[in-house]
C-alpha positions in Angstrom: -46.3 -20.6 28.4 -48.0 -21.8 31.6 -47.1 -25.4 30.7 -43.4 -24.5 30.6 -43.2 -22.4 33.8 -45.3 -24.8 35.8 -43.2 -27.8 34.8 -40.9 -29.1 37.5 -37.4 -27.7 37.8 -36.1 -31.0 36.7 -38.2 -31.0 33.6 -37.2 -27.4 32.7 -33.6 -28.4 33.0 -34.2 -31.4 30.8 -35.8 -29.2 28.2 -32.7 -27.0 28.2 -30.3 -29.9 28.0 -32.1 -31.5 25.1 -32.5 -28.2 23.1 -36.3 -28.4 23.4 -36.1 -24.8 24.8 -33.2 -22.4 25.0 -32.1 -20.6 28.2 -33.3 -17.3 26.9 -36.7 -18.7 25.9 -37.1 -20.3 29.4 -36.2 -17.0 31.0 -38.6 -15.1 28.8 -41.5 -17.4 29.7 -40.8 -16.7 33.4 -40.5 -12.9 32.7 -44.0 -13.0 31.1 -45.5 -15.0 34.0 -44.0 -12.5 36.5 -45.3 -9.5 34.5 -48.8 -11.1 34.3 -49.2 -12.3 37.9 -46.9 -10.4 40.2 -49.0 -7.2 40.3 -51.8 -9.3 41.9 -49.5 -11.5 44.0 -46.8 -9.0 45.1 -44.4 -11.9 45.5 -41.2 -10.5 43.9 -39.9 -7.2 45.3 -36.8 -6.9 43.1 -37.3 -7.8 39.5 -35.5 -6.3 36.5 -36.5 -8.1 33.3 -33.6 -6.6 31.3 -31.1 -7.9 34.0 -32.7 -11.3 33.7 -32.6 -11.3 29.9 -28.9 -10.2 29.9 -27.9 -12.9 32.3 -29.9 -15.5 30.3 -28.0 -14.5 27.1 -24.7 -14.9 29.0 -25.6 -18.4 30.2 -26.8 -19.4 26.7 -23.5 -18.2 25.1 -21.4 -20.2 27.5 -19.4 -22.9 25.7 -20.3 -25.5 28.4 -23.1 -25.7 31.0 -22.1 -24.0 34.2 -23.4 -26.8 36.3 -26.4 -29.0 37.2 -28.8 -26.0 37.4 -27.7 -24.3 34.1 -30.3 -21.9 33.0 -32.9 -22.7 35.8 -34.9 -19.6 36.8 -34.9 -19.2 40.6 -35.9 -16.6 43.2 -34.4 -15.8 46.6 -36.1 -14.6 49.7 -35.1 -11.0 50.4 -33.5 -11.9 53.7 -30.7 -13.9 52.0 -27.9 -11.7 50.6 -28.1 -11.6 46.8 -25.6 -9.4 45.1 -27.1 -6.7 42.9 -30.7 -7.3 44.3 -32.6 -5.4 47.0 -32.5 -7.4 50.3 -34.5 -5.2 52.6 -36.1 -7.7 55.0 -39.5 -6.0 54.2 -38.4 -3.0 56.3 -38.0 0.7 55.9 -35.1 0.3 58.2 -33.2 -1.5 55.4 -34.8 0.3 52.4 -32.5 0.3 49.4 -30.1 -2.3 50.9 -28.3 -4.0 48.0 -25.6 -6.5 49.1 -22.3 -6.5 47.1 -21.7 -10.2 48.0 -23.9 -13.3 47.8 -24.8 -15.5 50.7 -22.9 -18.7 50.4 -26.0 -20.6 49.3 -26.8 -18.1 46.6 -23.2 -18.3 45.4 -23.6 -22.0 45.1 -26.7 -21.6 43.1 -24.9 -19.2 40.7 -22.0 -21.6 40.4 -24.4 -24.4 39.4 -25.7 -22.2 36.6 -29.0 -21.0 38.1 -30.5 -17.8 36.7 -31.6 -15.5 39.5 -34.8 -13.7 38.7 -35.0 -11.5 41.7 -35.8 -11.4 45.4 -39.1 -12.1 47.1 -41.2 -10.5 49.8 -41.2 -11.3 53.5 -42.9 -9.9 56.7 -40.9 -7.1 58.2 -37.8 -8.5 59.9 -39.1 -12.0 59.3 -41.1 -12.4 62.5 -44.5 -13.5 61.3 -46.4 -16.3 59.6 -48.0 -13.8 57.2 -46.1 -11.9 54.6 -46.9 -8.2 54.8 -45.0 -4.9 55.4 -45.3 -1.2 54.8 -42.4 -1.2 52.3 -43.8 -3.7 49.7 -47.3 -4.5 50.9 -49.1 -7.7 51.4 -48.3 -10.9 49.4 -51.3 -12.9 48.4 -51.9 -16.7 48.0 -52.3 -17.7 44.3 -55.0 -20.2 45.4 -57.1 -17.4 46.9 -56.0 -13.8 46.9 -57.9 -13.1 50.1 -55.6 -15.6 51.9 -52.0 -15.5 53.0 -49.2 -17.6 51.4 -47.7 -17.8 54.9 -44.5 -16.4 56.3 -41.8 -15.6 56.5 -41.0 -17.1 53.1 -44.4 -16.2 51.7 -43.2 -14.3 48.7 -41.1 -17.3 47.7 -43.9 -19.8 48.1 -46.4 -17.6 46.1 -43.9 -17.2 43.3 -43.1 -20.9 43.0 -46.7 -22.1 43.3 -47.8 -19.7 40.5 -44.9 -20.4 38.1 -43.1 -17.1 38.5 -40.1 -19.1 39.5 -39.0 -22.7 39.1 -37.6 -23.0 42.6 -35.8 -20.9 45.2 -34.5 -20.3 48.6 -36.3 -19.4 51.8 -35.3 -19.5 55.4 -36.8 -21.1 58.5 -36.5 -20.5 62.2 -40.1 -21.5 63.2 -41.6 -23.0 60.1 -40.9 -20.3 57.6 -40.2 -22.5 54.5 -42.6 -25.2 55.7 -45.8 -23.2 56.6 -45.7 -21.3 53.3 -45.2 -24.5 51.3 -48.2 -26.0 53.1 -50.3 -22.9 52.5 -49.5 -22.8 48.7 -49.3 -26.5 47.8 -45.6 -26.8 47.1 -42.6 -28.7 48.7 -39.8 -27.5 50.9 -37.1 -28.7 53.2 -36.0 -27.2 56.5 -32.5 -28.9 56.6 -30.4 -29.7 59.6 -28.6 -26.5 60.5 -25.3 -26.3 58.6 -26.1 -28.9 55.9 -26.9 -25.9 53.7 -24.7 -23.0 54.7 -26.5 -20.2 56.5 -23.7 -17.7 56.1 -25.1 -14.5 54.5 -28.6 -14.7 55.9 -29.9 -11.4 57.2 -29.9 -11.3 60.2 -27.2 -13.8 60.9 -28.1 -17.3 62.2 -26.1 -16.9 65.4 -26.7 -17.7 69.1 -29.9 -19.7 69.6 -30.7 -19.0 65.9 -27.8 -21.2 64.9 -30.0 -24.1 66.2 -33.3 -22.7 65.1 -32.5 -21.0 61.8 -31.6 -22.4 58.4 -31.7 -21.5 54.7 -33.9 -24.1 52.9 -34.9 -25.0 49.3 -38.5 -24.6 48.0 -39.9 -26.1 44.8 -42.8 -27.9 43.2 -41.6 -31.4 43.8 -39.4 -33.3 46.2 -37.2 -34.4 43.3 -36.5 -30.7 42.7 -35.8 -30.1 46.4 -33.3 -33.0 46.4 -31.7 -31.5 43.2 -31.3 -28.2 45.0 -30.1 -29.9 48.2 -27.3 -31.6 46.2 -26.2 -28.3 44.7 -26.3 -26.4 48.0 -25.1 -28.9 50.6 -21.5 -29.4 51.7 -19.3 -28.0 54.4 -18.8 -24.2 54.5 -15.4 -23.7 56.1 -16.4 -20.3 57.4 -19.6 -21.5 59.1 -19.0 -23.0 62.6 -22.1 -25.2 62.5 -21.5 -26.6 59.0 -20.5 -30.3 59.3 -18.1 -32.2 57.0 -20.7 -34.6 55.8 -20.8 -36.2 52.4 -24.0 -36.5 50.4 -25.8 -39.8 50.8 -28.2 -41.5 48.4 -30.2 -44.1 50.4 -32.0 -46.7 48.3 -35.7 -47.4 48.8 -34.7 -50.5 50.7 -32.5 -48.5 52.9 -35.3 -46.0 53.6 -37.7 -48.9 54.4 -35.5 -49.8 57.3 -36.7 -46.6 59.1 -40.0 -47.2 60.9 -42.3 -44.2 60.6 -44.2 -42.9 63.6 -47.2 -40.7 62.7 -49.6 -38.5 64.7 -52.4 -36.2 63.8 -52.0 -33.7 66.7 -50.0 -33.0 69.9 -53.0 -33.6 72.1 -53.2 -29.9 73.0 -54.1 -27.9 69.9 -57.0 -28.9 67.7 -56.4 -29.6 64.0 -58.9 -29.6 61.2 -60.5 -32.8 60.0 -58.9 -32.4 56.6 -55.5 -32.0 58.1 -56.0 -35.3 60.0 -57.1 -36.9 56.7 -54.0 -35.7 54.9 -51.7 -37.2 57.5 -53.6 -40.5 57.4 -53.5 -40.5 53.6 -49.8 -40.0 53.6 -49.4 -42.8 56.2 -51.3 -45.2 53.9 -49.3 -44.2 50.9 -46.1 -45.1 52.8 -47.6 -48.4 53.9 -48.5 -49.2 50.3 -44.9 -48.5 49.5 -43.7 -51.1 52.0 -42.9 -49.0 55.0 -43.7 -49.8 58.6 -46.0 -47.0 59.7 -47.4 -46.9 63.3 -49.0 -44.4 65.6 -46.3 -42.7 67.7 -45.9 -39.3 69.2 -42.9 -38.1 71.2 -43.6 -36.9 74.7 -41.3 -33.9 74.4 -43.3 -31.8 71.9 -44.8 -29.3 74.3 -41.5 -28.7 76.2 -39.7 -28.2 72.9 -42.3 -25.7 71.8 -42.0 -23.7 75.0 -38.3 -23.4 74.6 -38.7 -22.5 70.9 -41.0 -19.6 72.2 -38.3 -18.4 74.5 -35.6 -18.3 71.9 -37.6 -17.2 68.8 -40.1 -14.8 70.4 -38.3 -13.5 73.4 -34.7 -13.7 72.3 -35.8 -12.5 68.8 -37.2 -9.4 70.3 -34.0 -8.9 72.3 -31.8 -9.2 69.2 -33.9 -6.6 67.3 -34.1 -4.1 70.2 -30.9 -2.2 69.2 -31.9 -2.1 65.5 -35.4 -0.6 66.1 -34.5 1.7 69.0 -35.8 5.2 68.2 -37.3 4.0 64.9 -40.5 2.5 66.2 -42.7 4.8 64.2 -41.3 3.3 60.9 -42.3 -0.3 61.8 -45.0 -2.2 60.1 -48.1 -3.3 62.1 -47.1 -7.0 61.6 -43.8 -6.4 63.4 -45.4 -4.3 66.1 -47.7 -7.3 66.6 -44.7 -9.5 67.2 -43.2 -7.0 69.6 -46.5 -6.9 71.6 -46.5 -10.8 71.8 -42.9 -10.7 73.1 -43.6 -7.8 75.5 -46.5 -9.7 77.1 -44.0 -12.2 78.5 -42.0 -11.8 81.7 -38.5 -10.5 80.7 -35.8 -13.2 80.5 -33.0 -13.0 82.9 -29.5 -14.2 82.3 -30.3 -17.2 84.5 -33.4 -17.9 82.5 -31.4 -18.0 79.2 -28.7 -20.2 80.7 -31.2 -22.7 82.0 -33.2 -22.7 78.8 -30.1 -23.4 76.7 -29.1 -26.3 79.0 -32.7 -27.6 79.0 -32.8 -27.5 75.2 -29.8 -29.8 74.9 -31.4 -32.2 77.5 -34.7 -32.2 75.6 -33.1 -32.8 72.3 -31.3 -35.8 73.6 -34.5 -37.1 75.2 -36.4 -36.7 72.0 -33.8 -38.5 70.0 -33.9 -41.3 72.5 -37.7 -41.5 72.1 -37.2 -41.6 68.3 -34.9 -44.6 68.4 -37.7 -46.9 67.4 -39.3 -44.4 65.0 -36.5 -42.4 63.4 -38.9 -40.8 60.9 -42.0 -38.8 62.0 -45.1 -37.9 59.9 -47.3 -35.2 61.2 -49.1 -32.0 60.2 -47.3 -28.8 59.2 -50.0 -26.6 60.9 -53.4 -27.1 62.5 -55.1 -25.1 59.7 -54.8 -24.5 56.0 -54.0 -21.0 54.6 -55.8 -18.3 56.6 -57.4 -15.1 55.5 -55.2 -12.0 55.7 -55.0 -10.7 59.3 -56.9 -13.6 60.9 -55.3 -14.5 64.2 -57.6 -17.2 65.8 -59.8 -20.0 64.6 -62.5 -22.4 66.0 -61.8 -26.0 65.3 -64.4 -28.5 66.6 -65.6 -25.8 69.0 -62.0 -25.2 70.3 -60.3 -21.9 69.9 -56.8 -22.1 68.4 -54.6 -19.0 68.6 -52.2 -17.6 66.0 -48.9 -19.1 67.2 -50.5 -22.3 68.4 -51.9 -23.0 65.0 -48.3 -23.5 63.6 -46.8 -25.3 66.6 -46.1 -28.5 64.5 -43.5 -26.6 62.6 -41.8 -25.1 65.7 -40.9 -28.5 67.3 -38.3 -29.3 64.6 -36.6 -26.0 64.8 -36.0 -26.6 68.5 -34.9 -30.1 67.7 -32.5 -28.9 64.9 -33.9 -31.7 62.8 -34.6 -31.9 59.1 -38.3 -31.7 58.0 -39.7 -31.8 54.5 -43.2 -30.7 53.4 -45.3 -32.4 50.7 -48.8 -31.3 49.4 -51.3 -34.1 50.1 -54.9 -32.9 50.8 -57.4 -30.1 50.4 -59.6 -28.1 52.6 -63.4 -27.6 51.9 -62.5 -24.2 50.5 -60.0 -25.7 48.0 -56.9 -24.7 49.8 -53.9 -27.1 49.8 -52.8 -29.1 52.9 -49.3 -30.4 53.3 -47.8 -33.0 55.6 -44.5 -32.9 57.3 -41.8 -35.7 57.2 -39.1 -35.2 59.8 -36.0 -37.2 60.5 -33.2 -37.2 63.1 -30.6 -34.4 62.8 -28.2 -34.9 59.8 -30.5 -37.5 58.2 -31.8 -35.0 55.7 -31.5 -37.5 52.9 -33.8 -39.9 54.8 -36.4 -37.1 55.2 -36.2 -36.3 51.5 -36.3 -40.0 50.4 -39.5 -40.7 52.5 -41.0 -37.4 51.3 -40.4 -38.4 47.7 -42.5 -41.5 48.2 -45.4 -39.4 49.5 -44.9 -36.9 46.7 -45.1 -39.6 44.1 -48.5 -40.6 45.5 -50.0 -37.1 45.5 -47.9 -34.2 44.0 -48.3 -30.6 43.0 -51.3 -29.1 41.3 -51.1 -25.6 39.9 -53.5 -22.9 41.1 -56.0 -21.9 38.4 -54.7 -18.3 38.1 -51.3 -19.7 37.1 -52.6 -21.6 34.1 -54.8 -18.8 32.7 
């Protein structure tokens, strides 16, 4: 069973197409893996095996495959509207919420024939890099149950890494598909906003979050991420940030025309030695594949991070203020922690917000100008590998790195509205996976994926031991 559920999504689809396995048999293998491991991982928060079996029988009985993902078992982060499944954002404030209509990305998965297994856990109201809440508890990393699978798409990453799901959807406003992928040894893509429709995300990706926030695919290989990207991308006529761009398929020669700039840190926050080694190993793999790879670091990273902080932390707290007013006693400690971080800042005025919004456009343009010679960037996903539950500061080479600083490499590309893919490459001394991040210019998602595929071919996914037992 573990050999089946830990196969790539592409391989699982091939087995279905060739008759090596039926849709119902593939579904049953995943049901058994969920029943075996989910009690320890707490990854899925809405799972009904009979609902899964019933839908698998319907797909199997279809006279023709529904689409490119016919029969593929997938999961969805519980902040993305999924009709018939609980989408509670990990909060008692939304307890029992079951959407009647799919988010556009979920609807596209269903139209392509994917079999939705259920929805996955997230930190309350999504505002944390660790997945825990009072409603569904703490999600655990399949590599080490004492460590976090990240956040806010931590339930999704844990499910995919452990073979509970072949692939799925997360969302990302500050690293929330990339940090969990890095923490659990899988792949992910934060797309350019609009390349994959964000309509139906809870809460909506509006205002500054139309720049920061996206729905993104997560899987065990970049080939699977690209498969999902093809199924999900395309203009959504009801999404004002969704562009009318056709899919592109750059060849390896086309990709090699993009010089790659790599850097191990931003010169401000320390990173672990193993993280540096992973970035350098990925850089060497790309050189070996014929790419020009040179040291380069944009000079705008820290200003971008500071603006991300204003929009994500401070504006995020402002957006949630009406939702939580008078209900503070029902909030999880992890969300109260976020509120305390936001409250420690000087309140934003209307002038502050206006100036920040204008400054962001200027900084994005300046960064893109700096990237003219290096349109692809290779860097860490975070300063550290997966941390222990509730850890909030770390010593690296004698330097203290605080909670939100430890994940600053992910935050830059939300502020830039650029695509960024994550690939597992290295390992910490404790045996935790370490990913690297490949970012490209906005709307060059296929370039980021193409370069990431070269790195993935040189390294690739390994299953956590508990998944193979």
